[in-house]
N, C-alpha and C positions, 0 to 999 in steps of 0.2 A: 676269313673272305665273307663279306654279306652276300645272302642269296635272297630273291625274292620268291616268295609261292603264291599259288593258287592250288586250295584244297578244297574237299567238299567234306560236311560232318555227316555223321550216322543219319541227322534229321533231314540232310539235304540240302543244308545252306552253306552257300560259298562261301570260304574266308579266304581273305587276302592278309600277307603280313611279309615279315623279314626274319630272317635266320643267320647266325652266326656259323660259319663249319670251314672244312678244309675242301670239301669236294659235293657235287651234285648229289651223288650217291647217299653220301652221308646225311645230308638234309632230308631225303627222300626216306630213310630209314627211321629217323627220328621222327618224321612225320607220321608216317604209318603207326609207328610205336604208339602214337596218340590215339590211334582210332580214326584218321581220317584218310580220306581217298585222295590222292595227289593227281592233280590236274597238270600243271605246270611248275617247273622249277627253273631259275635261271640266275645269271649273277645280277645283283641288283644294278637296275636301271640307272639308279643315281649316280653310280661310280661310273657307269658305261659312259655319261655324258660328260665327263670330264675328259676332255681330249686335252693334250699336251698344246702348252702355248705354242711352238713352234706351226702344229697343225691348224690351231685356230686362226693366227695370223695369215696362213696360206688361205684358210675358206676365204677370209676376209678379201685378199687381194684377188681371190680368184673369180669373185661376185657371186650374184643370187642365181640359183637355177631358176629358170622359166617354167610357167605352168605347160607350156608346149612340151618341152624337153622332159618333163616329168611324167605327163601323158604318154609320150613314145614309150620312155623306158619301161612303165607299167605295161603297157601292152606288148613289148617284148620279154619282159620277165614272165608274163602270165603264159606266152606260148613255150617258153624255157620250161617252166614247171609241168605244164600240160605234157609235154613232149619227154618228161621223163630224164631230161640233161640234170647230171649233180649241179646242186645250187652253187657251189663255189667257181666251177669252171663256167656255170652260165653267167655269172655276175661278171666275171672278168673278162669274159668276151662280151659282155653290153657294155663294160667299162672302157675296152678298146675300142669300140665302135661307136662310142658317143661324140657328138658333136661339141658337147658343153663339157669343158675343162673341169669346171666346179663340180659337175654330176659326175664326171669320171673318176676323179679324187675319191668322191663320196662312196661311191658303190665300190672302187677297189678297196678302200679300206673296209667295207662293210663286210667283202668278201673274206679279208685278211680276219676279221674279228671271228665269223663264221668258223673257219678252218682252225681259231683258235679254240673253240667250243661254245661260244655263244650263240644265241638264237638269233635269228634274224630280226626279230622287233628290236631286242637289246642292241644289237649292232648299229640298226638305223637310228636308234635313240642317241647315239654319239654324234649325229649330225642335224641338230634341231633346225639350223637355216635351210635344210634340205628338205627334210621330211617333217613336216610339222604334228602336234599334237594329234590332230584329227586323222590324219593317216597312220599315224604310230597305233591308235587305238582302234582301226580298223584291222591293220597287220595283225595285232595281237588277239583281237576277236578271230581272226581266219585261223591263227595257229590254235586257239584253244579248241575251235571246232572241226579243226582238220580240213577246211576247205579255203585254203590259203590260195590256191589257184583261182576261185569264184571270186573273193573278195580283191585278189589283185587286178581281175578281169574289170571289177564293178569301179574301182579306183581309178583305172583307165578311160572307162567310159565318163566317167564325174569329171576326172579333169580335163577330158575333151571338151566336155560340156561346159566347164568354167571357160577354159580359153576362147572357146567361139565366142560366148555372150561377152567378154571382156574386149574380145576385137571388134565386137560389133558398136557397142558403147565408145570404144577408142575413136571408132571411125566417123562416129556421128559427132564427138567434141572437138576432133583434130582439125578440120578443115576450118571451121568457124575460129578456131584459136589462131591458127595461122594468119588468117585474112586479118584478123584484128591486130597481129603483132606486126604483119608489114604494113598496115595502116598507120599503127604509131610510129614507126622508123620512117616511114614516108613525108607524114607532117613534122617529125623534128627535123627532117633533112629541109623541106621548105620552111619552115620556121626560122632555123639558124643559118641557112646557107642564102637561098632565093629572096627572101622577105626581106633582109638587110641590103641587099642589094636595089631591089628597087625602091627601097625608103631612101636610100642615097639619092638615087635619080630624080625622085619627086620631090627630096627637101631642098634642090637647087630652085625650084620653082617659088618657094616662100609662101604658100598659101595653104589653108587649111585642107587636111585629106578628108574625103569622104568617112562618114562614121564608120562603115564596115573595116575599108582600110586603116584607119587607124587604130581601131580594136585591134587588129591583127597585128600590126605593127607594135603596138604597145605588149602585146603577148610575148612577141619575139624578143623584143629589148628586155622585157623582165626575165625570161627564162637565159638570155645571154649573159646578161649581167649577173645573176644569181645561179649560174649553171652548178657549181660546186654544191651549194647549198641545196638547190633543186634536188640532185643526183643524191646528195645525203638523205633529204627527207625522202625519197623514194626507196632507197637501199634500207633506211630504218624503218619504214613501213612495212616493208616486205618481211622484213627479219623478224618485226615486233608481231606481225600476223602469224608467221610460220611457228615462232615459239607458244603463240596463244591457241592455234590449233594442235599442238603437242599436250597441251596440258587436258585433262577428261572434261571439265566445262567447254573450254575452246573445240575440242573435236566433237562433243554434240551440238554445239551451235553450229557447226560449219556443215555437220552432217543435216543437220535438221534444214539449212538454206538449202544444200543440193537437193533434198526430197522435195521442197516446196519453189523450186526456181521455175518460171516460165517455160514452155517448151521441153527445156530437157530434164526438169523434175518427174515429170511421169516415167520418162526413159528409165532413169536411174532406179526410180520405186521399183520398176517392175523387173530391173536387172537384180537388184538386192531380193525380191521376193523369190526369182528364179534361185538364185544363189542357196537362200534359205531353205526353201522346199527341198530341192536336189540333196543338200548335205544331211538335212534331217531325216529324208527317205532312205537314203544310202545307209546312214548310221543305223537305222532302225533293220532295216534288210540284213544289217551284220550279226544281229543279235544282241546287240548294245542294250542294257539297262536304259529307261527312257529319262531317268536323271543325269545318267552319264551322258546320254545323246544331246541333251539340251544343254549340259556345259559345254561340250564340244562345239555344237552349231553355234553359239554364241560369237566365236571369234571368226568363224567361217562366214559370216554374212558381211562383213566388209563395210558395215556402217552402226557407228554408235548407237543412235537413236532405235534401230531394231534390236543391238545386241542388248541394251536395257532392258526393252520390251520382253525378249527372250527370256532373261533374267527373273524378272517378274512372273511371268507365265511359270517357269520353274520354281519358284517358291509356291505358287499356287497349287501346281500338280504334287508336290510335296507335301503340301498341307492336305491332300485328297480329294483336290477338284479335278473335273475331267480335262482332259488336253484341250479341246476344243472351246470350252469355258473361260478356260485360264488363257488362253490366247484372246479371245474377244476382248476377256476385262482390261487387255492393254489397251485397245482403241488404236492400235498401229497396224492391225493387219487387216487386208481389202477382206468384204464380206463371202468374195468367192472363193478365196484361200480357206476361211473359216468353213464355209458350205461344204468345201471337199474334204477337209481335214474332218468334219463329223460325219460325213459319208463312211469314209476309211475308219474312223474311230468305232463306228457302229456295227460294221461288216468286219472287223478284224482285218483290213487290208490298209491299215494307215498308210505303210511305206509304199504300196502303190499308187494309193492316191496322191501322195505327195510328189512323186514322181512325176505321174500325171500332170500336177499341178506347174511343176517346173517346165514341163515340155511345152504346156499352154502358153505361159510366160515368155519361153523363148522365142516362139514364134511371134508373140507381140510384139518383143523388142526388135525384131527383125524386121517385121512391117512397120513399125514405129520408125525405125533408122533410114529405112528405102525413102518412107514418106516425108520424112524431116531433111534428108538429102535434097529432094528435089526444090523443096519450098526454102531452105536456108540459104543454100547457094547463092540462087539471084537475091534474095533481100539482103544478105551480107555486102554483098557487090555494091548493091547499090545504096545503101547505107554509108559505106567507105567511099564509094564515087562522088557521092554528096559531100562528105565532109572534105574530102582532098579539094573536091571542086570549088567548095566555098573560100578557101584559101586563095586558088590561082583567081578565081573572080574576082576577090577584094584587090588583087594587087593589080589586076588590069582594068579596073573600073576607072580610076583617074585617067587613063588614056582617053576615053570617052570626051573628057574636057580639055584633051590637049590643044584642039584648034584655038579654043577661047584663051588659053593659056599662052599662047605663042604669040597672039594678037594682042593681050592685055598685058602680058607679062605675069599672070597669075591666072587662077582658076576663078571663074565666075557663075556661080550657080543659080 
């Protein structure tokens, strides 16, 4: 059986590695015989991650655990640890009380693994779809330092903040999207059902229609005559765009577009900065080395543009440059973030300054969402009303000439 270990040499250097042995005690004895101070030994987490096929399929069908459910779990787990309740019993109780079937199954399996001798981080590593790399790194840091209760509480606060910021951004985007979808459906209904009816009535008069009416009728006829082709083109376009976005260049281009969108771009940028600052700050508070923290914060930003910038900054930090200087060189971070980062770097309180930066951006996002909601709701309604109204007016426009058409047998302009 393979075991992962963390130990310190006589010079104080931390050493990570893997050893094969029959038990934890055997591995500890072998490391101590080499003059090492053993900090942590556990089953190889790479082996722990390999769930049986049945469990993997079960995880797939149960779905993804939401940030809100995971935040509640961490808040409850923190209480369990602080109260001194045995971990296995506490986890099984939390699994039984969870409203998320996916989380309940994962936590129950974690309890079984801990009971069989694994530590909590290795047990959680078997469920990467529920507990991501950043989460596991913080749990491992808490285990090493003996501050698991504090780390779990920090994770609860972090996840609650992330859920709040996602909810605010989602609320800002959901209403316009809903109205636009409604506008498209209503427009298609008018073009496919109402416009042809009016076109048949006006055709009986045998005269040329007004230019606006004729244009709408032509659009309606084109859509009806090529309905299958039009649908195929739309579906193909959506599929191609989706596949392109899944590629690295496509994702980078799409995220660049999001950050530079009019109206919504500043809100998305602020939410990304909030997520970056809070994740980086929490990782620094947990005691992770700076390079490890930067590696983990990349995937937590949720935006490939900022992820790429963090990666470039990490390379500069690894080469010996200052943290703030490295991030400034990327050109992707606001000056306010850089100034607060510089202050934290100079005072040795970088983690606290990053958390304060995140709090600032949280307030900015909340204010922007409220302002945007009051502005965009009437604006979208006016735009949609004007578009649908244009179709309706174009259909009734020939009626203004109906009197002349009846007297003269046609239209007379």
